[in-house]
C-alpha positions as CSV (number, residue, x, y, z in Angstrom):
1,X,8.7,2.2,-22.3
2,X,9.8,-0.7,-24.8
3,X,7.5,-3.4,-25.5
4,X,9.5,-6.0,-27.1
5,X,11.8,-6.6,-24.5
6,X,11.3,-8.5,-21.1
7,X,10.8,-6.5,-17.8
8,X,9.7,-7.4,-14.2
9,X,6.6,-7.3,-13.4
10,X,7.4,-6.1,-9.9
11,X,8.5,-2.9,-11.7
12,X,5.6,-2.3,-14.3
13,X,2.8,-3.7,-12.2
14,X,3.3,-4.3,-8.6
15,X,5.5,-2.3,-6.5
16,X,5.5,1.4,-5.3
17,X,7.7,4.3,-7.3
18,X,9.2,5.1,-3.7
19,X,10.7,1.2,-3.4
20,X,11.1,1.2,-7.5
21,X,13.4,4.6,-6.6
22,X,15.2,2.9,-3.9
23,X,16.7,0.2,-6.0
24,X,17.0,2.4,-9.5
25,X,20.4,3.0,-10.9
26,X,20.0,6.9,-9.7
27,X,19.9,6.0,-6.4
28,X,22.8,3.4,-6.6
29,X,25.2,5.6,-8.4
30,X,24.5,8.6,-6.6
31,X,25.2,6.9,-3.1
32,X,28.4,5.4,-4.9
33,X,29.4,9.4,-5.3
34,X,28.2,10.3,-1.6
35,X,30.3,7.6,-0.5
36,X,33.6,8.9,-2.4
37,X,32.8,12.3,-1.1
38,X,32.5,10.9,2.5
39,X,36.0,9.0,1.8
40,X,37.7,12.0,0.5
41,X,36.2,14.3,3.4
42,X,37.3,11.9,5.8
43,X,40.8,11.4,4.6
44,X,41.3,14.9,4.1
45,X,40.1,15.8,7.8
46,X,42.6,13.3,8.9
47,X,45.9,15.0,7.1
48,X,46.1,13.3,3.7
49,X,46.8,15.9,0.8
50,X,43.4,16.3,-0.3
51,X,41.7,19.8,-0.7
52,X,38.6,21.3,0.4
53,X,38.3,22.5,-3.3
54,X,38.4,18.5,-4.4
55,X,36.1,17.5,-1.8
56,X,33.4,20.3,-3.0
57,X,33.9,19.6,-6.7
58,X,32.8,15.9,-5.5
59,X,29.9,17.6,-3.7
60,X,28.7,19.5,-6.6
61,X,28.3,16.6,-8.9
62,X,27.5,14.2,-6.3
63,X,23.9,13.7,-7.8
64,X,24.8,13.4,-11.5
65,X,25.5,10.4,-13.2
66,X,27.0,10.3,-16.5
67,X,25.7,7.1,-17.9
68,X,27.0,7.9,-21.0
69,X,30.5,8.0,-20.0
70,X,30.0,5.0,-17.4
71,X,28.7,2.8,-20.3
72,X,31.9,4.1,-22.6
73,X,34.3,3.1,-19.9
74,X,32.9,0.3,-18.8
75,X,33.1,-1.1,-22.5
76,X,36.5,-0.6,-22.4
77,X,37.4,-1.6,-18.8
78,X,34.8,-4.3,-18.2
79,X,34.5,-3.0,-14.6
80,X,31.6,-1.1,-13.4
81,X,33.1,0.4,-10.4
82,X,36.3,1.8,-12.2
83,X,34.0,2.6,-14.8
84,X,32.1,5.2,-12.7
85,X,35.4,6.4,-11.2
86,X,36.3,7.7,-14.4
87,X,32.9,9.0,-15.1
88,X,32.8,10.9,-12.2
89,X,36.2,11.9,-12.7
90,X,35.5,13.7,-15.6
91,X,33.0,15.7,-14.0
92,X,35.3,16.6,-11.2
93,X,38.6,16.8,-13.1
94,X,40.4,18.4,-10.0
95,X,39.3,15.6,-7.8
96,X,40.0,12.6,-10.3
97,X,43.5,11.7,-8.6
98,X,42.1,11.1,-5.2
99,X,38.8,9.6,-6.1
100,X,38.3,6.0,-4.3
101,X,41.8,6.5,-2.7
102,X,42.7,3.6,-0.8
103,X,39.6,1.7,-1.3
104,X,38.2,-1.3,-3.3
105,X,35.2,-2.0,-5.1
106,X,33.3,-3.4,-2.3
107,X,33.7,0.1,-0.4
108,X,31.1,1.6,-2.7
109,X,29.0,-1.7,-3.6
110,X,28.8,-3.2,-0.4
111,X,28.4,-0.2,1.6
112,X,25.4,0.8,-0.9
113,X,23.8,-2.4,-0.1
114,X,23.8,-1.9,3.2
115,X,22.2,1.7,2.7
116,X,19.5,0.5,0.6
117,X,18.3,-2.4,2.6
118,X,18.4,-0.3,5.6
119,X,16.3,2.3,3.7
120,X,14.1,-0.4,2.3
121,X,13.3,-1.8,5.8
122,X,12.2,2.0,6.9
123,X,9.6,1.9,4.0
124,X,8.5,-1.8,4.8
125,X,8.8,-0.4,8.6
126,X,6.0,2.4,7.8
127,X,3.8,0.2,5.7
128,X,3.3,-2.4,8.1
129,X,2.2,0.2,10.9
130,X,0.1,1.6,8.5
131,X,-1.6,-1.7,7.7
132,X,-1.8,-2.2,11.5
133,X,-3.5,1.2,11.6
134,X,-6.3,-0.3,9.2
135,X,-6.6,-3.4,11.2
136,X,-6.9,-2.1,14.6
137,X,-10.0,0.2,13.4
138,X,-11.4,-3.2,11.8
139,X,-10.6,-4.9,14.9
140,X,-12.3,-2.4,17.7
141,X,-15.3,-2.0,15.1
142,X,-16.1,-5.8,15.1
143,X,-14.6,-7.2,18.6
144,X,-18.0,-8.2,19.6
145,X,-19.5,-9.7,16.5
146,X,-19.8,-13.5,17.2
147,X,-18.9,-15.6,14.2
148,X,-17.6,-19.5,13.9
149,X,-14.1,-20.3,14.8
150,X,-12.5,-22.7,12.8
151,X,-10.2,-25.6,13.5
152,X,-9.0,-27.8,10.9
153,X,-11.7,-25.7,8.7
154,X,-14.3,-27.4,10.8
155,X,-16.9,-25.2,13.0
156,X,-15.5,-24.9,16.4
157,X,-16.1,-22.4,19.5
158,X,-17.7,-18.8,18.6
159,X,-15.0,-16.1,18.4
160,X,-15.3,-12.8,17.1
161,X,-14.4,-11.1,14.2
162,X,-12.5,-8.6,15.9
163,X,-10.8,-11.3,17.9
164,X,-9.7,-13.1,14.7
165,X,-8.3,-9.9,13.2
166,X,-6.2,-9.7,16.2
167,X,-4.3,-13.0,15.2
168,X,-3.4,-11.3,11.8
169,X,-2.1,-8.0,13.7
170,X,0.1,-10.0,16.4
171,X,2.1,-11.6,13.4
172,X,2.4,-8.3,11.9
173,X,3.6,-6.9,15.1
174,X,6.3,-10.0,15.3
175,X,7.5,-8.8,11.8
176,X,7.8,-5.3,13.0
177,X,9.8,-6.0,15.7
178,X,12.1,-8.4,13.4
179,X,12.3,-5.2,11.2
180,X,13.1,-2.7,13.9
181,X,15.8,-5.2,15.1
182,X,17.3,-5.6,11.7
183,X,17.2,-1.7,11.0
184,X,19.1,-1.3,14.8
185,X,21.7,-3.7,13.7
186,X,22.6,-2.3,10.4
187,X,26.5,-1.8,10.4
188,X,28.2,-0.4,7.2
189,X,30.9,-2.3,5.7
190,X,33.3,1.0,6.3
191,X,36.9,1.1,4.6
192,X,38.5,-2.6,4.9
193,X,40.5,-2.9,2.1
194,X,40.7,-5.8,0.0
195,X,41.0,-8.7,2.2
196,X,39.7,-6.9,5.2
197,X,43.1,-5.8,6.7
198,X,42.9,-2.1,6.0
199,X,46.4,-2.4,4.9
200,X,46.2,0.2,2.6
201,X,44.8,2.7,4.7
202,X,47.3,2.0,7.2
203,X,50.1,2.8,4.6
204,X,48.2,6.0,3.6
205,X,48.3,7.1,7.1
206,X,52.0,6.1,7.8
207,X,51.1,3.2,10.3
208,X,48.7,5.4,12.3
209,X,46.0,2.9,13.4
210,X,44.0,5.5,15.2
211,X,43.6,7.3,11.9
212,X,42.4,4.2,10.0
213,X,39.8,3.5,12.6
214,X,38.7,7.6,12.8
215,X,38.5,7.4,9.0
216,X,35.6,4.6,9.4
217,X,33.9,6.6,11.9
218,X,33.7,9.6,10.1
219,X,32.7,7.6,6.9
220,X,29.8,6.1,9.1
221,X,28.5,9.1,10.9
222,X,28.4,11.0,7.3
223,X,26.3,8.0,5.8
224,X,24.0,8.2,8.8
225,X,25.2,5.0,10.6
226,X,26.3,4.3,14.3
227,X,28.7,1.8,13.7
228,X,30.7,-0.4,11.0
229,X,31.2,-4.1,11.0
230,X,33.9,-5.1,13.3
231,X,35.6,-7.5,11.1
232,X,35.4,-8.6,7.5
233,X,37.0,-10.0,4.7
234,X,36.6,-7.7,1.7
235,X,32.5,-7.9,2.0
236,X,30.6,-7.8,4.8
237,X,29.3,-11.5,6.0
238,X,26.5,-12.2,3.2
239,X,24.6,-13.6,6.6
240,X,23.6,-9.9,6.6
241,X,21.7,-10.5,3.5
242,X,20.3,-13.7,4.5
243,X,19.0,-12.1,7.8
244,X,17.4,-9.1,5.9
245,X,15.5,-11.5,3.6
246,X,14.6,-13.9,6.4
247,X,12.8,-10.9,7.6
248,X,10.9,-9.9,4.6
249,X,10.3,-13.5,4.6
250,X,8.5,-13.5,7.8
251,X,6.3,-10.5,6.7
252,X,5.3,-12.8,3.4
253,X,4.3,-15.5,5.4
254,X,2.2,-13.2,7.7
255,X,0.7,-11.7,4.9
256,X,-0.3,-15.0,2.8
257,X,-2.0,-16.4,6.0
258,X,-4.2,-13.2,6.1
259,X,-4.8,-13.6,2.6
260,X,-5.5,-17.2,2.6
261,X,-8.0,-16.7,5.7
262,X,-9.7,-14.0,3.6
263,X,-9.9,-16.4,0.4
264,X,-11.8,-18.7,2.6
265,X,-14.0,-16.5,4.2
266,X,-14.9,-14.8,0.4
267,X,-15.9,-18.7,-0.1
268,X,-18.0,-18.5,3.0
269,X,-19.6,-15.2,1.8
270,X,-18.5,-13.9,5.3
271,X,-15.9,-11.3,4.7
272,X,-14.8,-9.9,1.4
273,X,-11.8,-7.6,0.1
274,X,-13.1,-4.3,-1.7
275,X,-14.5,-4.9,-5.0
276,X,-14.7,-1.8,-7.4
277,X,-17.7,-0.9,-8.8
278,X,-16.5,-1.9,-12.4
279,X,-14.3,-4.6,-11.6
280,X,-14.7,-7.7,-13.3
281,X,-14.2,-11.0,-11.3
282,X,-14.4,-13.3,-14.4
283,X,-14.0,-12.7,-17.9
284,X,-16.6,-15.7,-18.5
285,X,-18.7,-15.8,-15.4
286,X,-20.1,-12.2,-14.5
287,X,-21.6,-12.8,-11.4
288,X,-18.4,-14.0,-9.7
289,X,-16.3,-11.6,-7.0
290,X,-12.7,-13.7,-7.1
291,X,-10.4,-12.6,-4.0
292,X,-8.1,-11.2,-6.6
293,X,-6.1,-9.0,-4.6
294,X,-5.5,-11.7,-1.7
295,X,-4.6,-14.5,-4.5
296,X,-1.9,-11.8,-5.5
297,X,-0.7,-11.4,-2.1
298,X,-0.2,-15.1,-1.7
299,X,1.4,-15.2,-5.1
300,X,3.7,-12.7,-4.4
301,X,4.4,-14.2,-0.8
302,X,5.4,-17.5,-2.4
303,X,7.6,-16.0,-4.5
304,X,9.6,-13.9,-1.4
305,X,9.5,-16.8,0.6
306,X,11.5,-19.0,-2.2
307,X,13.4,-16.0,-3.0
308,X,14.8,-15.8,0.9
309,X,16.7,-18.9,0.3
310,X,19.0,-17.2,-2.3
311,X,21.2,-15.3,0.1
312,X,21.0,-18.5,2.6
313,X,22.9,-20.7,-0.1
314,X,25.3,-17.7,-1.3
315,X,26.2,-16.9,2.6
316,X,27.2,-20.7,2.7
317,X,29.3,-20.6,0.0
318,X,31.7,-18.2,0.5
319,X,35.1,-18.8,0.2
320,X,37.7,-17.1,2.4
321,X,37.9,-13.3,2.2
322,X,35.9,-13.2,-1.0
323,X,34.3,-15.0,-3.8
324,X,32.6,-13.1,-6.4
325,X,29.9,-16.0,-7.3
326,X,27.6,-13.9,-5.0
327,X,27.0,-10.5,-7.2
328,X,25.0,-11.5,-9.6
329,X,22.6,-13.3,-7.3
330,X,22.6,-10.2,-5.2
331,X,21.6,-8.0,-7.9
332,X,18.5,-10.0,-8.5
333,X,17.6,-11.6,-5.3
334,X,17.7,-8.4,-2.8
335,X,15.9,-5.9,-4.9
336,X,13.5,-8.3,-5.9
337,X,12.5,-9.3,-2.3
338,X,11.7,-5.8,-1.4
339,X,10.0,-4.9,-4.4
340,X,7.7,-8.1,-3.8
341,X,7.2,-7.4,0.1
342,X,6.2,-3.7,-1.0
343,X,3.8,-4.7,-3.2
344,X,2.4,-7.3,-0.8
345,X,1.9,-4.6,2.0
346,X,0.3,-2.2,-0.7
347,X,-2.2,-4.8,-1.4
348,X,-2.5,-5.8,2.1
349,X,-3.1,-2.3,3.3
350,X,-5.7,-1.6,0.5
351,X,-7.5,-4.8,1.2
352,X,-7.6,-4.4,5.4
353,X,-8.5,-0.5,4.4
354,X,-11.9,-1.7,3.0
355,X,-12.9,-5.1,4.2
356,X,-16.4,-5.9,3.6
357,X,-18.4,-7.9,6.4
358,X,-21.6,-9.4,5.6
359,X,-22.8,-9.7,9.3
360,X,-26.5,-11.5,8.5
361,X,-24.3,-14.4,6.9
362,X,-21.8,-14.6,9.4
363,X,-25.3,-14.7,12.0
364,X,-26.8,-17.5,9.6
365,X,-23.5,-19.7,9.7
366,X,-23.3,-19.0,13.5
367,X,-27.6,-20.3,13.9
368,X,-26.5,-23.4,11.9
369,X,-23.9,-24.7,14.4
370,X,-24.9,-23.0,17.7
371,X,-27.1,-26.0,18.5
372,X,-24.2,-28.2,18.8
373,X,-21.9,-26.0,20.7
374,X,-25.0,-25.4,23.2
375,X,-25.1,-29.3,24.0
376,X,-22.9,-28.7,27.3
377,X,-24.7,-25.7,28.6
378,X,-28.0,-27.5,28.2
379,X,-26.5,-30.8,29.8
380,X,-25.5,-29.1,32.6
381,X,-29.1,-27.3,33.0
382,X,-31.0,-30.6,32.6
383,X,-28.8,-32.2,35.2
384,X,-29.5,-29.2,37.3
385,X,-33.0,-30.0,36.9
386,X,-32.6,-33.6,38.4
387,X,-31.2,-35.5,35.3
388,X,-28.6,-38.3,35.1
389,X,-25.6,-36.5,33.7
390,X,-24.6,-39.8,31.9
391,X,-27.7,-40.6,30.5
392,X,-28.5,-37.1,29.5
393,X,-24.8,-37.1,27.6
394,X,-25.6,-40.1,25.8
395,X,-29.0,-38.6,24.6
396,X,-27.3,-35.7,23.6
397,X,-24.5,-37.8,21.5
398,X,-27.7,-39.6,20.0
399,X,-29.6,-36.7,19.2
400,X,-26.8,-34.6,17.9
401,X,-25.8,-37.7,15.4
402,X,-29.4,-37.3,14.1
403,X,-29.6,-34.0,13.5
404,X,-26.2,-34.1,11.8
405,X,-27.8,-36.5,9.5
406,X,-30.7,-34.2,8.9
407,X,-28.4,-31.7,8.0
408,X,-25.9,-33.4,5.9
409,X,-27.7,-36.4,4.1
410,X,-31.0,-34.6,4.0
411,X,-30.1,-30.9,3.5
412,X,-32.6,-29.8,5.7
413,X,-32.0,-27.1,8.9
414,X,-30.5,-28.1,12.2
415,X,-33.3,-29.3,14.4
416,X,-31.3,-30.4,17.1
417,X,-33.4,-28.0,19.4
418,X,-36.5,-29.4,18.3
419,X,-35.5,-33.0,19.2
420,X,-34.2,-32.1,22.7
421,X,-37.9,-30.0,23.5
422,X,-39.1,-33.3,22.4
423,X,-37.3,-35.5,24.9
424,X,-38.5,-36.0,28.2
425,X,-34.8,-36.8,29.3
426,X,-34.3,-33.2,29.3
427,X,-37.3,-31.7,30.8
428,X,-36.9,-28.5,29.0
429,X,-39.0,-26.5,26.5
430,X,-38.4,-24.9,23.3
431,X,-38.4,-21.5,25.0
432,X,-36.0,-22.6,27.9
433,X,-33.6,-24.1,25.1
434,X,-33.8,-20.7,23.3
435,X,-31.9,-19.2,26.5
436,X,-28.7,-21.5,25.6
437,X,-28.7,-20.0,22.2
438,X,-27.2,-16.5,22.6
439,X,-24.2,-16.5,20.6
440,X,-22.8,-13.7,22.6
441,X,-22.6,-16.5,25.8
442,X,-20.3,-18.4,23.8
443,X,-17.3,-15.9,22.8
444,X,-15.5,-16.0,26.0
445,X,-13.2,-13.1,26.8
446,X,-13.4,-11.8,22.9
447,X,-14.2,-8.3,23.4
448,X,-12.0,-7.9,26.3
449,X,-8.8,-9.6,24.6
450,X,-9.7,-7.3,21.9
451,X,-9.3,-4.3,23.9
452,X,-6.5,-5.1,25.9
453,X,-4.4,-6.2,22.7
454,X,-4.8,-2.9,21.0
455,X,-4.3,-0.9,24.1
456,X,-1.2,-2.6,25.4
457,X,0.2,-3.9,21.9
458,X,-1.0,-1.7,18.9
459,X,-1.8,1.8,20.2
460,X,2.2,2.4,21.7
461,X,3.1,1.5,18.2
462,X,1.0,3.7,16.3
463,X,1.7,6.4,18.5
464,X,5.6,6.0,17.8
465,X,5.2,6.2,14.3
466,X,3.1,9.2,13.3
467,X,4.5,9.9,10.3
468,X,3.7,6.7,8.6
469,X,0.0,7.0,9.6
470,X,0.1,10.4,8.0
471,X,1.3,8.8,4.5
472,X,-1.2,8.9,1.5
473,X,-2.4,5.7,0.4
474,X,-0.6,4.2,-2.3
475,X,-2.6,3.7,-5.6
476,X,-2.6,0.4,-6.6
477,X,-2.7,-1.7,-9.8
478,X,-5.6,-4.2,-9.0
């Protein structure tokens, strides 16, 4: 690998081999070849003067790309598709006269883009499922462990560690639904011609409209699709690109939310991402355990969310049946978004598979805040014992402020229970107050909600994609 030219970090550091291959020149140009095979076969079967020998010759060399010949032809012709037609034709001299018959450049360019995006979404789908599987185990394991809930990052009613994980999972399920929808609705451009009218194919088939339509159907089936777009200009609507990257942006949003929560929990020393035995957290501060993987998730997610604007602007700016200001942008925006989301999900799965929970720290934080949360139940208990509700409420308010001052201004432990036990307004002993300090009494239906969510929402997904769960974990550079 050359060290004196720029290379994308998504290629050299972050994305997986399978996603890198998907957007590689080999995958792109062999897909062009396969599209030319499908076109020639369909035209032959519908009666055009193309022989089986010509089609077979194209098939034999479909997985071979002569890059030197293509480079030589492009330097001369200044047109990448024509360059590869000539390069393929040198490999297939008998078939050269019929390669690309009736088609325009977007036949291979746009159809290939659709094929690659769909295959990319399939990879993304499986990685979403794998990440959900890791979080499912985590949520189930910690469904009953009380922890502080936070609103505005201020302590609120208790939740459980497992319940919080279901919030992350629910967003991934929403993303999975979007991915499934995109996959099921991807359609090939087909063979539409220079302005989408199919005029060249109508000419080839001597005005036979049914054969023109049949050709598209044959191409779609051979390339693994059940339909083509109903109408188009020279290109498929660039709104398709915008929709796909919107789906990828949604995944980035969910992952960033998870990673941000983990970064905050790491600061609280409650939950941490996996940390290798020899991993260095800081070059200057040896004691640090920075949440570097979650920070990387947030960084890559930010890129994807910004990148998703590119096809939106491109789609809005297309002129009539075709304009070429989309091409250079598409070459960068779409592959890079897929590579970045691939990297994000590799990191997400890695973190989710090895989350470290510090239960004693969590319990300590709960104990520090629980006296405040228990005041409503204490008030009800005091009233049951004959206290005046309004007087009890006012007294709890005053004592809570005093206890808060003790904690915040003096840096001392929360002594609210001692203050209440020593106040005759309540008529409660310290022992009686302790009965109100069981964290499990303040988690509502968290364990039941986790179980219901896993059984009703997550398990059906995991059962639907067993292959994704059998895949080996991707090795990550962290």
